[in-house]
N, CA and C atoms as an extended XYZ file, in Angstrom:
414
Properties=species:S:1:pos:R:3:atomname:S:1:resname:S:1:resid:I:1 pbc="F F F"
N         7.645       -2.326       18.658 N   MET     1
C         7.114       -3.497       18.038 CA  MET     1
C         6.594       -4.422       19.063 C   MET     1
N         5.391       -4.918       18.881 N   PRO     2
C         4.799       -5.952       19.837 CA  PRO     2
C         5.805       -7.164       20.070 C   PRO     2
N         5.813       -7.801       21.189 N   ALA     3
C         6.793       -8.801       21.518 CA  ALA     3
C         6.615       -9.996       20.498 C   ALA     3
N         5.384      -10.234       20.002 N   SER     4
C         5.174      -11.312       19.075 CA  SER     4
C         5.365      -11.010       17.689 C   SER     4
N         5.628       -9.771       17.447 N   ALA     5
C         5.808       -9.361       16.036 CA  ALA     5
C         7.147       -9.733       15.429 C   ALA     5
N         7.165       -9.977       14.290 N   LYS     6
C         8.363      -10.257       13.522 CA  LYS     6
C         8.396       -9.371       12.282 C   LYS     6
N         9.404       -8.451       12.162 N   ARG     7
C         9.444       -7.647       11.041 CA  ARG     7
C         9.572       -8.215        9.712 C   ARG     7
N         8.732       -8.157        8.847 N   ILE     8
C         8.812       -8.761        7.578 CA  ILE     8
C         9.258       -7.728        6.626 C   ILE     8
N        10.371       -8.016        5.857 N   PRO     9
C        10.875       -7.049        4.877 CA  PRO     9
C         9.949       -6.675        3.749 C   PRO     9
N        10.103       -5.503        3.145 N   CYS    10
C         9.106       -5.090        2.033 CA  CYS    10
C        10.171       -4.768        0.895 C   CYS    10
N         9.545       -5.154       -0.323 N   GLN    11
C        10.414       -4.792       -1.521 CA  GLN    11
C         9.413       -4.390       -2.595 C   GLN    11
N         9.873       -3.351       -3.471 N   GLY    12
C         9.198       -3.166       -4.641 CA  GLY    12
C         9.211       -4.301       -5.663 C   GLY    12
N         8.182       -4.475       -6.470 N   VAL    13
C         8.243       -5.424       -7.420 CA  VAL    13
C         8.492       -4.819       -8.786 C   VAL    13
N         9.452       -5.410       -9.518 N   LEU    14
C        10.018       -4.940      -10.773 CA  LEU    14
C         8.929       -5.447      -11.814 C   LEU    14
N         8.707       -4.824      -12.902 N   SER    15
C         7.852       -5.296      -13.951 CA  SER    15
C         8.153       -6.776      -14.357 C   SER    15
N         9.420       -7.154      -14.390 N   ASP    16
C         9.720       -8.535      -14.934 CA  ASP    16
C         9.269       -9.532      -13.908 C   ASP    16
N         9.082       -9.083      -12.581 N   ASP    17
C         8.626      -10.290      -11.687 CA  ASP    17
C         7.262      -10.216      -11.394 C   ASP    17
N         6.405       -9.259      -11.963 N   LEU    18
C         5.142       -9.152      -11.712 CA  LEU    18
C         4.246      -10.487      -11.936 C   LEU    18
N         4.541      -11.100      -13.050 N   GLY    19
C         3.742      -12.257      -13.373 CA  GLY    19
C         4.045      -13.458      -12.375 C   GLY    19
N         5.259      -13.336      -11.700 N   ARG    20
C         5.574      -14.418      -10.766 CA  ARG    20
C         4.889      -14.162       -9.453 C   ARG    20
N         4.501      -13.072       -9.020 N   VAL    21
C         3.991      -12.713       -7.739 CA  VAL    21
C         2.472      -12.385       -7.685 C   VAL    21
N         1.921      -11.974       -8.918 N   TRP    22
C         0.538      -11.371       -8.983 CA  TRP    22
C        -0.360      -12.456       -8.437 C   TRP    22
N        -0.337      -13.727       -8.715 N   LYS    23
C        -1.341      -14.712       -8.268 CA  LYS    23
C        -1.440      -14.736       -6.753 C   LYS    23
N        -0.341      -14.382       -6.160 N   ASP    24
C        -0.407      -14.356       -4.660 CA  ASP    24
C        -0.808      -13.022       -4.061 C   ASP    24
N        -0.514      -11.965       -4.802 N   CYS    25
C        -0.942      -10.634       -4.472 CA  CYS    25
C        -2.387      -10.315       -4.562 C   CYS    25
N        -2.995      -10.665       -5.737 N   ALA    26
C        -4.398      -10.344       -6.018 CA  ALA    26
C        -5.400      -10.690       -4.982 C   ALA    26
N        -5.319      -11.807       -4.390 N   PRO    27
C        -6.295      -12.037       -3.329 CA  PRO    27
C        -6.165      -11.269       -2.047 C   PRO    27
N        -4.959      -10.780       -1.825 N   LEU    28
C        -4.680       -9.970       -0.659 CA  LEU    28
C        -5.273       -8.549       -0.854 C   LEU    28
N        -5.219       -8.117       -2.181 N   LEU    29
C        -5.602       -6.780       -2.598 CA  LEU    29
C        -7.225       -6.685       -2.880 C   LEU    29
N        -7.816       -7.693       -3.347 N   ILE    30
C        -9.210       -7.617       -3.623 CA  ILE    30
C       -10.009       -7.115       -2.481 C   ILE    30
N        -9.915       -7.495       -1.291 N   PRO    31
C       -10.861       -6.891       -0.127 CA  PRO    31
C       -10.553       -5.538        0.017 C   PRO    31
N        -9.433       -4.912       -0.408 N   ALA    32
C        -9.154       -3.394       -0.127 CA  ALA    32
C        -9.688       -2.614       -1.176 C   ALA    32
N       -10.234       -3.154       -2.336 N   LEU    33
C       -10.669       -2.506       -3.432 CA  LEU    33
C       -11.761       -1.505       -3.063 C   LEU    33
N       -11.743       -0.263       -3.649 N   ASN    34
C       -12.846        0.670       -3.327 CA  ASN    34
C       -13.132        1.619       -4.497 C   ASN    34
N       -14.121        2.389       -4.427 N   ASP    35
C       -14.546        3.355       -5.322 CA  ASP    35
C       -14.664        2.632       -6.791 C   ASP    35
N       -15.261        1.502       -6.869 N   GLY    36
C       -15.444        0.808       -8.140 CA  GLY    36
C       -14.276        0.311       -8.880 C   GLY    36
N       -13.100        0.441       -8.326 N   ALA    37
C       -11.815       -0.048       -9.055 CA  ALA    37
C       -11.960       -1.600       -9.042 C   ALA    37
N       -11.424       -2.178      -10.004 N   THR    38
C       -11.309       -3.571      -10.231 CA  THR    38
C        -9.739       -4.049      -10.064 C   THR    38
N        -9.668       -5.207       -9.822 N   ILE    39
C        -8.251       -5.829       -9.705 CA  ILE    39
C        -7.683       -5.884      -11.055 C   ILE    39
N        -8.356       -5.799      -12.157 N   GLU    40
C        -7.756       -5.739      -13.536 CA  GLU    40
C        -7.276       -4.229      -13.663 C   GLU    40
N        -8.012       -3.196      -13.260 N   GLN    41
C        -7.543       -1.867      -13.345 CA  GLN    41
C        -6.234       -1.650      -12.458 C   GLN    41
N        -6.141       -2.311      -11.359 N   VAL    42
C        -4.969       -2.174      -10.455 CA  VAL    42
C        -3.743       -2.739      -11.291 C   VAL    42
N        -3.984       -3.976      -11.954 N   LEU    43
C        -2.877       -4.591      -12.597 CA  LEU    43
C        -2.403       -3.693      -13.779 C   LEU    43
N        -3.401       -3.123      -14.479 N   THR    44
C        -3.080       -2.324      -15.713 CA  THR    44
C        -2.335       -0.916      -15.306 C   THR    44
N        -2.565       -0.543      -14.181 N   ALA    45
C        -1.991        0.723      -13.590 CA  ALA    45
C        -0.481        0.416      -13.223 C   ALA    45
N        -0.334       -0.781      -12.788 N   ILE    46
C         1.093       -1.249      -12.278 CA  ILE    46
C         1.885       -1.445      -13.644 C   ILE    46
N         1.337       -2.077      -14.621 N   PHE    47
C         2.001       -2.328      -15.780 CA  PHE    47
C         2.301       -1.006      -16.468 C   PHE    47
N         1.426       -0.096      -16.449 N   ALA    48
C         1.579        1.257      -17.166 CA  ALA    48
C         2.516        2.093      -16.332 C   ALA    48
N         3.041        1.566      -15.110 N   LYS    49
C         3.950        2.301      -14.201 CA  LYS    49
C         3.315        3.520      -13.617 C   LYS    49
N         1.862        3.542      -13.575 N   ASP    50
C         1.116        4.586      -12.891 CA  ASP    50
C         0.913        4.303      -11.506 C   ASP    50
N         1.333        3.027      -10.996 N   ALA    51
C         1.337        2.550       -9.819 CA  ALA    51
C         2.401        1.509       -9.453 C   ALA    51
N         2.800        1.271       -8.238 N   GLN    52
C         3.909        0.423       -7.742 CA  GLN    52
C         3.540       -0.563       -6.916 C   GLN    52
N         3.753       -1.805       -7.173 N   LEU    53
C         3.364       -2.871       -6.236 CA  LEU    53
C         4.525       -3.209       -5.300 C   LEU    53
N         4.179       -3.425       -4.028 N   TRP    54
C         5.091       -3.691       -3.013 CA  TRP    54
C         4.605       -5.083       -2.393 C   TRP    54
N         5.597       -5.851       -1.879 N   ILE    55
C         5.297       -7.089       -1.262 CA  ILE    55
C         6.225       -7.304        0.017 C   ILE    55
N         5.600       -8.001        0.954 N   GLY    56
C         6.355       -8.416        2.138 CA  GLY    56
C         6.250       -9.893        2.287 C   GLY    56
N         7.377      -10.562        2.300 N   SER    57
C         7.312      -12.068        2.362 CA  SER    57
C         8.003      -12.524        3.542 C   SER    57
N         7.536      -13.630        3.989 N   ASP    58
C         8.068      -14.465        5.156 CA  ASP    58
C         8.261      -15.832        4.713 C   ASP    58
N         9.500      -16.373        4.713 N   ASN    59
C         9.723      -17.875        4.385 CA  ASN    59
C         9.316      -18.144        3.084 C   ASN    59
N         9.278      -17.091        2.087 N   GLY    60
C         8.906      -17.339        0.675 CA  GLY    60
C         7.451      -17.159        0.407 C   GLY    60
N         6.739      -16.867        1.527 N   GLU    61
C         5.261      -16.668        1.262 CA  GLU    61
C         4.845      -15.211        1.428 C   GLU    61
N         4.133      -14.648        0.482 N   ILE    62
C         3.852      -13.324        0.465 CA  ILE    62
C         2.694      -13.074        1.559 C   ILE    62
N         3.040      -12.236        2.562 N   GLN    63
C         2.182      -11.961        3.645 CA  GLN    63
C         1.316      -10.663        3.334 C   GLN    63
N         1.999       -9.651        2.608 N   VAL    64
C         1.368       -8.378        2.426 CA  VAL    64
C         1.521       -7.968        1.040 C   VAL    64
N         0.602       -7.177        0.408 N   ALA    65
C         0.728       -6.730       -0.969 CA  ALA    65
C         0.257       -5.275       -0.695 C   ALA    65
N         0.879       -4.356       -1.306 N   CYS    66
C         0.561       -2.924       -1.247 CA  CYS    66
C         0.688       -2.304       -2.624 C   CYS    66
N        -0.075       -1.389       -2.963 N   VAL    67
C        -0.023       -0.641       -4.286 CA  VAL    67
C        -0.083        0.922       -3.868 C   VAL    67
N         1.006        1.569       -4.314 N   THR    68
C         1.003        2.919       -4.102 CA  THR    68
C         1.022        3.650       -5.583 C   THR    68
N         0.682        4.924       -5.415 N   GLU    69
C         0.727        5.822       -6.744 CA  GLU    69
C         1.106        7.144       -6.296 C   GLU    69
N         1.790        7.852       -7.213 N   LEU    70
C         2.150        9.249       -6.929 CA  LEU    70
C         1.002       10.144       -7.505 C   LEU    70
N         0.631       11.038       -6.640 N   VAL    71
C        -0.434       11.878       -7.066 CA  VAL    71
C        -0.123       13.322       -6.541 C   VAL    71
N        -0.444       14.375       -7.448 N   ARG    72
C        -0.168       15.670       -7.188 CA  ARG    72
C        -1.472       16.370       -6.851 C   ARG    72
N        -1.429       17.060       -5.672 N   ARG    73
C        -2.554       17.774       -5.150 CA  ARG    73
C        -2.176       19.164       -4.558 C   ARG    73
N        -2.746       20.304       -5.050 N   GLY    74
C        -2.344       21.500       -4.539 CA  GLY    74
C        -0.977       21.931       -4.379 C   GLY    74
N        -0.270       21.526       -5.432 N   GLY    75
C         1.197       21.710       -5.524 CA  GLY    75
C         1.969       20.890       -4.805 C   GLY    75
N         1.641       19.860       -4.122 N   CYS    76
C         2.306       18.847       -3.391 CA  CYS    76
C         2.331       17.499       -4.093 C   CYS    76
N         3.439       16.746       -3.985 N   LEU    77
C         3.374       15.426       -4.645 CA  LEU    77
C         3.461       14.490       -3.488 C   LEU    77
N         2.466       13.651       -3.526 N   TYR    78
C         2.270       12.627       -2.537 CA  TYR    78
C         2.306       11.257       -3.001 C   TYR    78
N         2.826       10.384       -2.110 N   CYS    79
C         2.805        8.977       -2.368 CA  CYS    79
C         1.624        8.526       -1.698 C   CYS    79
N         0.678        8.074       -2.495 N   ASN    80
C        -0.639        7.607       -1.957 CA  ASN    80
C        -0.586        6.099       -1.784 C   ASN    80
N        -0.898        5.634       -0.594 N   VAL    81
C        -0.989        4.143       -0.271 CA  VAL    81
C        -2.349        3.827       -0.768 C   VAL    81
N        -2.532        3.326       -2.084 N   TRP    82
C        -3.802        3.039       -2.709 CA  TRP    82
C        -4.509        1.953       -2.022 C   TRP    82
N        -3.811        0.696       -2.068 N   LEU    83
C        -4.483       -0.517       -1.544 CA  LEU    83
C        -3.265       -1.293       -0.862 C   LEU    83
N        -3.873       -1.895        0.311 N   THR    84
C        -2.935       -2.712        1.110 CA  THR    84
C        -3.824       -3.881        1.706 C   THR    84
N        -3.274       -5.076        1.732 N   GLY    85
C        -3.912       -6.289        2.189 CA  GLY    85
C        -2.970       -7.221        2.650 C   GLY    85
N        -3.259       -8.122        3.681 N   GLY    86
C        -2.391       -8.949        4.095 CA  GLY    86
C        -2.675       -9.644        5.403 C   GLY    86
N        -1.934      -10.518        5.911 N   ARG    87
C        -2.127      -11.240        7.193 CA  ARG    87
C        -1.061      -10.662        8.149 C   ARG    87
N        -1.525      -10.670        9.328 N   GLY    88
C        -0.404      -10.343       10.425 CA  GLY    88
C         0.021       -8.961       10.455 C   GLY    88
N        -0.842       -7.951       10.502 N   VAL    89
C        -0.484       -6.536       10.317 CA  VAL    89
C         0.713       -6.061       11.314 C   VAL    89
N         0.717       -6.685       12.526 N   ASN    90
C         1.918       -6.194       13.342 CA  ASN    90
C         3.246       -6.683       12.842 C   ASN    90
N         3.296       -7.582       11.858 N   ASN    91
C         4.395       -8.094       11.323 CA  ASN    91
C         4.897       -7.243       10.189 C   ASN    91
N         3.922       -6.605        9.471 N   TRP    92
C         4.258       -5.898        8.241 CA  TRP    92
C         3.976       -4.393        8.283 C   TRP    92
N         3.483       -3.848        9.241 N   ILE    93
C         3.077       -2.401        9.220 CA  ILE    93
C         4.307       -1.527        8.918 C   ILE    93
N         5.461       -2.122        9.418 N   TYR    94
C         6.704       -1.407        9.317 CA  TYR    94
C         7.157       -1.129        7.915 C   TYR    94
N         6.550       -2.018        6.822 N   PHE    95
C         6.894       -1.873        5.520 CA  PHE    95
C         6.837       -0.358        4.987 C   PHE    95
N         5.992        0.403        5.648 N   LEU    96
C         5.837        1.833        5.145 CA  LEU    96
C         7.112        2.553        5.265 C   LEU    96
N         8.069        2.164        6.219 N   GLU    97
C         9.363        2.797        6.229 CA  GLU    97
C        10.130        2.643        4.904 C   GLU    97
N        10.084        1.556        4.341 N   THR    98
C        10.755        1.360        2.964 CA  THR    98
C        10.067        2.270        1.986 C   THR    98
N         8.702        2.249        1.831 N   ILE    99
C         7.945        2.983        0.895 CA  ILE    99
C         8.199        4.569        1.097 C   ILE    99
N         8.263        4.938        2.338 N   GLU   100
C         8.502        6.329        2.653 CA  GLU   100
C         9.939        6.747        2.018 C   GLU   100
N        10.985        5.917        2.241 N   ALA   101
C        12.150        6.293        1.765 CA  ALA   101
C        12.314        6.410        0.194 C   ALA   101
N        11.540        5.433       -0.397 N   TRP   102
C        11.343        5.437       -1.862 CA  TRP   102
C        10.651        6.629       -2.301 C   TRP   102
N         9.576        7.008       -1.676 N   ALA   103
C         8.820        8.157       -2.037 CA  ALA   103
C         9.588        9.395       -1.947 C   ALA   103
N        10.428        9.473       -1.004 N   LYS   104
C        11.358       10.606       -0.819 CA  LYS   104
C        12.318       10.845       -2.001 C   LYS   104
N        12.875        9.612       -2.444 N   GLU   105
C        13.750        9.617       -3.626 CA  GLU   105
C        13.027       10.018       -4.862 C   GLU   105
N        11.776        9.896       -4.851 N   GLN   106
C        10.919       10.220       -6.113 CA  GLN   106
C        10.550       11.659       -6.073 C   GLN   106
N        10.876       12.380       -4.904 N   GLY   107
C        10.561       13.729       -4.881 CA  GLY   107
C         9.266       14.060       -4.132 C   GLY   107
N         8.625       13.125       -3.571 N   CYS   108
C         7.404       13.289       -2.784 CA  CYS   108
C         7.530       14.235       -1.612 C   CYS   108
N         6.493       15.099       -1.397 N   ASP   109
C         6.555       15.933       -0.332 CA  ASP   109
C         5.986       15.318        0.933 C   ASP   109
N         5.113       14.264        0.850 N   ALA   110
C         4.448       13.652        1.943 CA  ALA   110
C         3.923       12.317        1.522 C   ALA   110
N         3.472       11.557        2.517 N   MET   111
C         2.800       10.253        2.199 CA  MET   111
C         1.343       10.591        2.448 C   MET   111
N         0.532        9.711        1.906 N   LEU   112
C        -1.008        9.926        1.981 CA  LEU   112
C        -1.552        8.475        1.982 C   LEU   112
N        -2.503        8.336        2.866 N   ILE   113
C        -3.402        7.108        2.881 CA  ILE   113
C        -4.735        7.717        2.649 C   ILE   113
N        -5.139        7.841        1.437 N   ASP   114
C        -6.340        8.643        0.994 CA  ASP   114
C        -7.674        7.903        1.431 C   ASP   114
N        -7.638        6.606        1.304 N   ARG   115
C        -8.918        5.969        1.669 CA  ARG   115
C        -8.700        4.765        2.617 C   ARG   115
N        -7.947        5.127        3.705 N   GLY   116
C        -7.516        4.100        4.700 CA  GLY   116
C        -8.732        3.908        5.658 C   GLY   116
N        -8.543        3.062        6.557 N   ARG   117
C        -9.445        2.521        7.533 CA  ARG   117
C        -9.050        3.480        8.757 C   ARG   117
N        -9.937        3.810        9.642 N   ARG   118
C        -9.676        4.712       10.823 CA  ARG   118
C        -8.593        3.991       11.705 C   ARG   118
N        -8.760        2.614       11.822 N   GLY   119
C        -7.811        1.889       12.724 CA  GLY   119
C        -6.458        1.978       12.326 C   GLY   119
N        -6.110        2.411       11.036 N   TRP   120
C        -4.637        2.623       10.592 CA  TRP   120
C        -4.144        3.901       11.573 C   TRP   120
N        -4.902        4.854       11.950 N   GLY   121
C        -4.448        5.828       12.737 CA  GLY   121
C        -3.812        5.461       14.044 C   GLY   121
N        -4.442        4.360       14.606 N   ARG   122
C        -3.832        3.792       15.868 CA  ARG   122
C        -2.565        3.036       15.510 C   ARG   122
N        -2.387        2.480       14.456 N   LEU   123
C        -1.208        1.822       14.136 CA  LEU   123
C        -0.110        2.659       13.606 C   LEU   123
N        -0.469        3.850       13.159 N   LEU   124
C         0.523        4.816       12.495 CA  LEU   124
C         0.407        6.108       13.290 C   LEU   124
N         0.808        6.191       14.482 N   PRO   125
C         0.666        7.598       15.184 CA  PRO   125
C         1.337        8.734       14.597 C   PRO   125
N         2.452        8.566       13.836 N   GLU   126
C         3.132        9.678       13.208 CA  GLU   126
C         2.313       10.153       11.955 C   GLU   126
N         1.285        9.446       11.483 N   TYR   127
C         0.421       10.110       10.503 CA  TYR   127
C        -0.766       10.651       11.155 C   TYR   127
N        -1.176       11.761       10.627 N   LYS   128
C        -2.447       12.616       11.217 CA  LYS   128
C        -3.646       12.269       10.349 C   LYS   128
N        -4.797       12.245       10.987 N   ILE   129
C        -5.933       12.119       10.292 CA  ILE   129
C        -6.481       13.575        9.936 C   ILE   129
N        -6.490       13.827        8.570 N   LYS   130
C        -6.864       15.194        8.230 CA  LYS   130
C        -8.251       15.278        7.752 C   LYS   130
N        -8.788       14.296        7.138 N   THR   131
C       -10.040       14.162        6.678 CA  THR   131
C       -10.726       12.886        6.851 C   THR   131
N       -12.078       12.940        6.861 N   VAL   132
C       -12.770       11.635        6.863 CA  VAL   132
C       -13.840       11.714        5.992 C   VAL   132
N       -14.112       10.704        5.129 N   SER   133
C       -15.176       10.619        4.111 CA  SER   133
C       -16.356        9.849        4.673 C   SER   133
N       -17.445       10.353        4.619 N   LEU   134
C       -18.674        9.804        4.922 CA  LEU   134
C       -19.521        9.451        3.730 C   LEU   134
N       -19.850        8.129        3.546 N   VAL   135
C       -20.593        7.605        2.345 CA  VAL   135
C       -21.769        6.929        2.835 C   VAL   135
N       -23.000        7.073        2.135 N   LYS   136
C       -24.268        6.424        2.368 CA  LYS   136
C       -24.651        5.834        1.137 C   LYS   136
N       -24.664        4.430        1.119 N   ASP   137
C       -25.236        3.806       -0.066 CA  ASP   137
C       -26.730        3.965       -0.107 C   ASP   137
N       -27.303        4.251       -1.307 N   ILE   138
C       -28.812        4.470       -1.313 CA  ILE   138
C       -29.357        3.605       -2.443 C   ILE   138
């Protein structure tokens, strides 16, 4: 961990607590939206329990919000890190350890960051880059 980093704890958000934290999470997640998804669709997926919201807080202020989903591909169950956004990445990148433990309890075979940024590869050396998507807007 970098000397200036402070490990921010991560926790899953229960449905009953979603209303309390969503107003602070949505602005963190909006910049990470991709593939035409809307923030309303993300919230709907969380309420439907098709996705799980995770937060990392420091002194009562939410620093990171993350949304995961369980997906099955080719016979493997993955915990996909769908969206992540926040401030001070060196303080919260370690939140993945908590999510990985939860995913293992859910029966997942592996973690997946399906539409992550290439820079995450440097921050997460134990993750391997297996595919790269190329997109050209026309």
